C-alpha positions as CSV (number, residue, x, y, z in Angstrom):
1,M,123.2,47.8,131.5
2,N,126.5,46.6,133.9
3,D,129.2,48.8,134.1
4,S,131.6,46.9,131.9
5,S,129.2,47.1,129.0
6,T,129.7,50.7,129.2
7,I,133.3,51.5,130.3
8,D,136.2,50.1,127.8
9,S,139.7,48.7,129.2
10,K,141.2,52.2,129.2
11,G,138.0,53.7,131.5
12,Q,136.3,54.9,128.8
13,L,132.7,55.5,128.2
14,L,130.8,54.0,125.5
15,T,128.0,54.5,123.5
16,N,125.6,51.7,122.4
17,D,127.2,51.1,119.3
18,G,130.8,50.5,121.6
19,V,132.4,53.8,120.4
20,P,134.1,55.9,122.8
21,L,131.7,58.6,124.2
22,K,134.3,61.4,123.6
23,E,134.9,60.3,120.4
24,S,131.0,60.6,119.5
25,L,130.3,63.6,121.0
26,R,133.3,64.8,119.3
27,K,131.5,64.0,115.5
28,S,128.0,65.4,116.4
29,L,129.5,68.8,117.3
30,R,131.4,68.7,114.1
31,R,127.9,67.1,111.9
32,T,126.2,70.4,113.9
33,K,129.0,73.0,113.2
34,I,129.1,71.8,109.1
35,R,125.8,71.8,108.8
36,S,125.5,75.8,110.4
37,F,127.8,76.4,107.9
38,L,126.1,74.9,105.3
39,L,122.8,76.5,106.1
40,I,125.1,80.7,106.3
41,L,127.2,79.6,103.4
42,V,124.4,81.5,100.9
43,P,124.0,84.5,103.0
44,L,128.3,84.6,103.5
45,L,128.5,84.1,99.7
46,F,125.9,86.7,99.3
47,V,128.0,89.6,101.8
48,L,131.1,88.8,100.4
49,I,130.4,88.9,96.6
50,L,128.2,92.3,97.1
51,F,129.2,94.3,99.7
52,V,133.1,93.2,100.8
53,N,134.0,92.6,97.0
54,P,133.5,96.0,96.2
55,I,134.5,97.4,99.5
56,V,137.8,95.4,98.4
57,Q,138.2,97.1,94.9
58,L,137.1,100.5,95.6
59,L,140.4,100.5,98.3
60,S,142.5,98.8,95.9
61,R,141.8,101.0,93.3
62,S,142.0,104.4,95.1
63,V,145.7,103.7,95.6
64,D,146.6,101.8,92.5
65,D,148.7,103.5,89.8
66,N,150.9,100.1,88.8
67,A,149.4,100.5,85.3
68,I,151.4,103.3,84.1
69,N,154.5,102.3,86.2
70,N,154.6,99.3,83.9
71,V,153.8,101.2,80.8
72,F,157.0,103.7,81.2
73,P,159.3,101.5,83.3
74,L,162.3,102.8,81.8
75,T,161.1,106.7,82.5
76,F,159.9,106.2,86.2
77,S,163.7,105.0,86.5
78,Q,165.1,108.0,84.9
79,Y,163.7,110.2,86.7
80,Q,164.2,109.0,90.3
81,I,167.7,110.1,89.0
82,W,167.0,112.8,87.7
83,E,168.8,115.7,89.7
84,D,167.8,119.1,88.8
85,K,164.2,119.1,88.3
86,T,164.0,123.0,87.8
87,S,165.5,122.4,84.6
88,L,164.3,120.4,81.2
89,P,165.7,116.7,81.9
90,G,168.8,115.5,79.3
91,E,168.9,112.8,76.4
92,E,168.4,109.5,78.6
93,M,164.9,110.9,79.6
94,Y,163.7,111.9,76.0
95,A,164.8,108.2,75.1
96,A,163.2,106.6,78.1
97,V,160.1,107.6,76.9
98,I,160.4,106.9,73.3
99,N,162.0,102.9,73.9
100,D,158.8,102.7,76.6
101,I,156.6,104.0,73.9
102,R,158.1,101.5,71.4
103,N,158.1,98.5,73.8
104,T,154.5,99.3,75.1
105,H,153.2,99.5,71.0
106,K,154.9,95.9,70.1
107,L,152.3,94.3,72.3
108,P,149.6,92.3,70.1
109,D,145.7,92.1,69.5
110,G,145.7,95.8,69.8
111,E,146.6,95.6,73.6
112,G,149.9,97.9,73.5
113,K,147.7,101.0,72.5
114,L,145.3,100.5,74.6
115,L,147.5,100.6,77.4
116,L,148.7,103.9,75.8
117,G,145.8,105.5,75.5
118,K,145.0,104.6,79.4
119,S,148.2,106.1,80.4
120,G,148.3,109.2,78.4
121,T,144.4,109.2,80.4
122,R,146.1,109.1,83.3
123,M,148.5,111.6,82.7
124,T,146.5,113.9,82.1
125,Y,145.0,113.9,85.6
126,E,147.8,115.1,86.9
127,L,148.5,117.7,84.0
128,S,146.2,118.9,81.2
129,G,147.6,117.8,77.8
130,W,149.3,114.9,78.4
131,R,146.9,112.8,76.5
132,S,146.7,114.4,73.4
133,L,151.3,115.1,73.7
134,M,151.3,111.5,74.2
135,M,149.3,110.4,71.3
136,K,150.8,112.6,68.6
137,T,153.9,111.3,70.1
138,V,152.8,107.8,69.8
139,K,152.1,107.9,66.6
140,E,155.7,109.9,65.7
141,A,157.9,107.3,67.6
142,T,156.2,104.1,65.8
143,K,156.7,104.8,62.8
144,V,158.7,102.7,60.3
145,D,160.2,103.4,57.1
146,K,158.2,101.0,54.7
147,K,161.1,102.1,52.1
148,S,164.2,100.6,54.3
149,K,165.0,97.0,52.2
150,E,165.7,95.7,55.6
151,E,163.5,92.3,56.8
152,I,162.9,94.1,59.9
153,K,161.6,98.3,58.7
154,P,163.3,100.7,61.2
155,Y,161.8,103.3,63.0
156,K,161.7,106.5,61.3
157,W,162.9,108.7,64.4
158,D,166.3,107.7,65.4
159,A,168.8,109.2,68.6
160,P,168.7,111.9,69.6
161,Y,165.3,112.0,70.9
162,K,165.0,115.4,72.4
163,E,165.5,117.9,69.5
164,K,162.9,116.2,67.9
165,M,160.4,115.3,70.0
166,I,160.1,119.1,71.3
167,K,160.4,120.5,67.3
168,K,157.0,118.3,67.1
169,D,155.7,119.8,70.3
170,K,156.9,122.2,71.8
171,R,155.0,121.2,75.0
172,W,158.1,118.4,75.7
173,G,160.5,121.4,76.4
174,K,158.1,122.6,79.5
175,V,159.1,121.9,82.6
176,E,156.3,121.5,84.6
177,F,155.0,117.9,82.1
178,W,158.6,116.0,83.2
179,Q,157.4,117.7,87.0
180,S,154.7,116.3,86.3
181,L,155.4,112.5,86.3
182,G,156.8,112.8,89.8
183,A,153.2,112.2,91.5
184,M,153.3,108.6,89.2
185,Q,156.2,107.3,90.0
186,D,155.6,105.2,92.5
187,P,152.9,101.8,91.8
188,Y,150.8,102.6,94.8
189,T,150.3,106.1,95.7
190,M,148.4,108.6,97.9
191,G,147.5,111.3,95.6
192,Y,143.8,110.4,94.6
193,Y,143.1,111.2,98.3
194,L,145.5,114.2,98.2
195,N,143.5,115.6,95.2
196,A,139.7,114.9,97.3
197,V,140.6,117.3,99.2
198,D,142.8,119.6,96.7
199,L,146.4,119.3,97.8
200,K,148.9,117.0,95.0
201,F,152.4,116.0,95.5
202,D,154.8,118.0,93.5
203,A,157.6,117.1,91.4
204,N,159.8,115.8,94.7
205,K,156.8,114.3,96.0
206,N,155.9,117.5,99.3
207,I,152.6,117.6,99.3
208,I,151.3,121.2,98.6
209,Q,147.9,122.4,97.7
210,K,146.8,123.0,94.4
211,K,146.0,126.5,92.3
212,E,143.5,128.3,93.5
213,H,141.3,128.0,90.3
214,L,141.6,124.0,90.7
215,R,140.7,124.1,94.3
216,I,137.1,122.8,94.4
217,Y,136.5,119.4,96.4
218,K,136.9,121.2,100.2
219,T,133.8,123.6,99.1
220,I,132.1,120.5,98.0
221,W,132.8,118.5,101.2
222,M,131.5,121.1,103.0
223,R,128.2,121.5,100.7
224,T,127.9,117.8,101.1
225,L,128.0,118.5,105.3
226,Q,125.6,120.9,105.1
227,V,123.2,120.0,103.6
228,S,123.4,116.5,105.3
229,L,123.4,118.4,108.4
230,M,120.8,120.8,107.5
231,V,118.2,118.0,106.6
232,T,119.2,116.0,109.3
233,I,117.9,118.6,111.5
234,F,114.8,119.5,109.5
235,C,113.7,116.0,109.0
236,L,113.9,115.7,112.9
237,I,111.7,118.9,113.4
238,L,109.2,117.7,111.3
239,A,108.9,114.2,112.6
240,Y,108.9,114.6,116.1
241,P,105.8,115.5,116.2
242,V,104.5,113.7,113.8
243,S,105.8,110.8,115.3
244,Y,104.4,111.2,118.4
245,L,101.1,112.0,117.4
246,L,101.6,108.7,115.3
247,A,101.9,106.9,118.7
248,T,99.8,108.4,120.7
249,L,96.5,108.7,118.1
250,P,93.7,106.1,118.1
251,M,94.9,103.0,116.0
252,R,91.8,103.8,113.3
253,T,93.1,107.6,113.0
254,S,97.1,107.1,113.4
255,N,96.7,103.9,111.0
256,L,95.1,106.6,107.9
257,L,98.1,109.2,108.7
258,M,101.1,105.7,108.5
259,I,98.9,105.1,105.0
260,C,100.1,109.0,104.8
261,V,103.5,108.8,105.7
262,L,103.9,105.8,103.6
263,M,102.5,106.8,100.4
264,P,105.9,108.5,99.0
265,F,107.6,105.2,99.4
266,W,105.3,104.0,96.9
267,T,105.5,106.3,95.1
268,S,108.9,106.8,92.1
269,L,111.3,109.1,93.4
270,L,111.6,110.3,89.6
271,V,108.0,111.2,89.9
272,R,108.5,112.9,93.2
273,I,111.6,114.9,92.0
274,V,109.9,116.0,88.8
275,A,106.5,116.7,90.7
276,W,108.8,119.2,93.0
277,M,110.7,120.6,90.0
278,I,107.4,122.0,89.2
279,M,106.3,123.0,92.3
280,L,109.4,124.7,93.1
281,Q,110.6,126.6,90.1
282,Q,109.5,130.7,89.3
283,N,106.5,130.0,87.3
284,G,105.8,127.4,89.4
285,V,103.0,126.8,92.1
286,V,104.5,127.8,95.2
287,N,105.4,131.3,93.5
288,D,102.1,131.8,92.5
289,T,100.0,130.5,95.4
290,L,102.4,133.3,97.4
291,L,101.5,136.0,94.9
292,T,98.1,135.3,95.1
293,V,97.6,135.2,99.0
294,L,99.8,138.1,100.2
295,P,98.4,140.8,101.1
296,C,100.0,144.0,100.5
297,F,100.7,146.1,102.4
298,E,102.2,150.0,101.7
299,D,102.6,152.8,104.8
300,I,104.1,154.7,106.7
301,V,104.4,153.5,110.4
302,N,106.0,155.2,113.0
303,L,109.0,152.6,114.6
304,P,110.5,152.8,117.9
305,F,114.3,154.1,117.2
306,F,113.5,153.9,113.3
307,G,110.7,155.9,113.7
308,E,108.7,157.2,110.5
309,T,109.3,154.6,108.0
310,N,108.3,153.4,104.6
311,I,106.8,149.6,104.9
312,D,106.2,147.9,101.3
313,L,104.9,143.7,101.5
314,C,103.6,143.8,98.6
315,F,104.3,140.3,97.4
316,G,104.8,141.1,93.7
317,E,106.0,139.5,90.0
318,E,109.6,140.4,90.8
319,D,109.7,139.0,94.1
320,R,109.4,135.5,92.9
321,I,111.9,133.4,95.3
322,P,114.3,131.3,93.6
323,M,113.8,127.7,94.4
324,M,114.9,125.7,91.6
325,Y,118.3,125.1,90.6
326,N,120.1,125.8,93.4
327,F,121.1,124.7,97.2
328,T,117.4,125.8,98.4
329,G,115.2,123.7,96.3
330,T,118.2,121.1,97.1
331,I,117.2,121.0,101.4
332,I,113.9,121.4,100.6
333,V,113.3,117.9,98.2
334,M,115.6,116.2,100.3
335,T,113.7,116.8,104.1
336,Q,110.7,115.9,102.1
337,I,112.1,112.5,100.2
338,L,114.0,111.9,103.5
339,L,111.0,112.4,106.3
340,P,110.3,109.2,106.2
341,F,113.6,107.7,106.9
342,M,113.4,109.8,110.3
343,I,109.4,109.0,111.4
344,L,109.7,105.9,111.3
345,P,112.8,104.8,113.6
346,I,111.1,107.1,115.9
347,Y,107.4,106.2,115.6
348,S,108.5,102.8,116.6
349,V,110.6,103.6,119.4
350,M,107.6,105.9,121.0
351,K,105.3,103.3,120.1
352,G,107.5,101.6,123.0
353,I,106.9,103.7,125.8
354,P,103.8,103.6,128.3
355,P,101.4,106.0,128.3
356,S,101.2,105.7,132.2
357,Y,104.6,106.8,133.0
358,M,103.8,110.6,131.8
359,K,100.6,110.3,133.9
360,A,102.6,108.8,136.9
361,A,104.9,111.7,136.5
362,Q,101.7,114.3,136.1
363,N,100.8,112.6,139.8
364,L,103.9,113.4,141.3
365,G,103.5,117.3,140.2
366,A,105.1,117.7,137.0
367,S,103.3,120.0,134.4
368,P,102.6,118.1,131.5
369,T,105.7,119.9,129.3
370,W,108.0,119.2,132.3
371,A,106.7,115.5,132.1
372,F,107.4,115.4,128.4
373,I,110.6,116.6,128.6
374,R,111.9,115.0,131.9
375,V,110.3,111.5,131.3
376,Y,108.8,111.0,127.6
377,M,112.1,113.2,125.8
378,P,114.6,110.7,127.1
379,Q,112.8,107.8,126.4
380,S,112.5,108.5,122.5
381,V,116.3,109.3,122.1
382,P,116.8,105.8,120.6
383,G,115.0,106.3,117.9
384,I,116.2,109.7,117.4
385,G,120.1,108.8,117.1
386,A,118.5,105.9,114.8
387,G,116.9,108.4,112.5
388,C,119.5,110.8,112.4
389,I,122.2,108.1,111.7
390,L,119.9,107.0,108.8
391,V,119.3,110.2,107.3
392,F,122.4,111.6,107.6
393,I,124.0,108.4,105.9
394,V,121.9,108.7,103.1
395,A,122.0,112.7,102.9
396,I,125.7,112.3,102.4
397,G,125.8,110.6,99.5
398,Y,122.7,111.2,97.5
399,Y,123.5,111.8,93.7
400,I,119.6,111.8,91.6
401,T,118.2,114.8,93.8
402,P,121.0,117.3,93.5
403,E,121.8,116.6,89.8
404,L,117.8,117.4,89.1
405,V,116.8,120.9,90.9
406,G,120.8,121.6,92.4
407,G,122.0,122.8,89.5
408,K,125.7,124.6,90.2
409,D,124.8,125.9,93.6
410,G,123.3,122.3,94.6
411,L,125.9,120.1,93.5
412,M,127.1,117.2,95.9
413,I,130.1,114.9,96.2
414,G,127.9,112.6,95.1
415,N,127.2,113.7,91.7
416,F,131.0,114.2,91.6
417,V,131.7,110.4,92.1
418,A,129.6,110.7,89.4
419,R,131.2,112.4,87.0
420,E,134.7,110.7,87.5
421,M,133.3,107.4,87.0
422,Q,131.3,108.3,83.8
423,K,132.6,111.1,82.1
424,T,136.6,111.6,83.3
425,L,136.8,107.9,83.8
426,N,139.4,108.7,86.6
427,W,138.3,105.6,89.2
428,G,141.3,106.3,91.1
429,L,139.7,109.7,92.4
430,G,136.0,108.6,92.3
431,S,137.4,105.4,94.7
432,A,139.1,107.7,96.6
433,I,136.7,110.2,97.7
434,G,134.3,107.1,97.7
435,A,137.1,105.5,100.3
436,I,136.2,108.5,102.6
437,L,133.0,108.5,102.7
438,L,133.1,104.6,104.2
439,V,135.7,106.4,106.8
440,A,133.1,109.4,107.4
441,V,130.1,106.8,108.3
442,L,132.2,104.4,110.0
443,M,133.5,107.5,111.9
444,L,129.8,108.6,112.4
445,Y,128.8,105.5,114.4
446,W,131.8,105.7,116.4
447,V,130.8,108.8,117.4
448,Y,127.2,107.6,118.2
449,D,128.8,104.8,120.3
450,R,130.8,107.1,122.3
451,L,127.9,109.2,122.9
452,I,124.6,106.9,123.1
453,G,125.8,103.7,122.8
454,I,125.4,101.4,119.7
455,D,123.8,98.8,122.0
456,N,121.0,102.0,122.7
457,L,120.6,102.1,118.7
458,K,116.8,100.9,118.1
459,M,115.0,100.1,114.0
460,G,111.9,99.1,116.1
């Protein structure tokens, strides 16, 4: 083919169809991109709908306070001009509450009653007693005079409202109920995050600590971090030698041990927890075994620095160890359940370490122990990091095991998230706690990246 058939008058290369080569390549690349996008469209939608969207909803609910602001706009407007917040507000504030209640109550299809009920629940999160007070006031404020001959029946309550409200319920005469509105006056608030660490807003939006008998979350956060860290350490101590055995034993023996490791994955989590409950109770298998096998020793022994000392090592009925419904039971059961999550990443990395490295180190004069510490262990660090991150992340949000075996001393932050979501219906606080957990996990990844490097993270 000559040059006149492949180059047009503008000097552009042409395809066999007479289309400029640049335009043909552009169309081809566009088609390739469209096909690639269509291939990832389904998994992309899956990730957006099931992962990204819940996280966005979580973050938005943790700061959203629009609902109550939409129900009581007049009340919060009056609150902003209320000067002396140490004494009761004036008649204008009481009138604003009644007008907001009546305006919302008029909404059709029972929507107003629902919004007022939710608002009362929201107010109770700040100060106990608000919901019952609000429901009692709604009932009185919306009563109409049925005997009136007017076409539009008037309300039984008319201005002034202050004395009527206080007479109906003395709580309207307590300044702390009015001061608690300060934490709810903005459409978007950090109050839920403050509650999650035992802080709150006062009447002037200053951050203060909650009363001492209401401070529970800092203790729960510390317990959650302590349990997660201890479970991770115990899992690492138990998993490392097991992983080494799996990686170095002959294949036939290694496969048999691997079946034992994977066996918990084939058993229901609930069944495993119930089995542990049977074993750990004070009349359970563990205590009965200790009572049977431990020998009794009672005698006077001459000890250095102490002299003659009476030693009683007998394990009797009164010495049974409480291991259920406490911190100890939570640690034991969670360690056993999460142990495979530590073994598998470490084993997968150890399996890729050539045995010749250890032999070479020993041939160069290193003892087996020194060769293991200097040659073998550093190469297994990526597996250790992967296992620790995996176990810690799963442990920090654990819910079922602490709920069943933890008791009041073994409950973790996940149990309180469930309580806020299912029982108290304080979704804002539950979302705030979840968001804090999310940030904690991201910070863990950041710390790991700074110390070891995410590029060295290996799961197999």
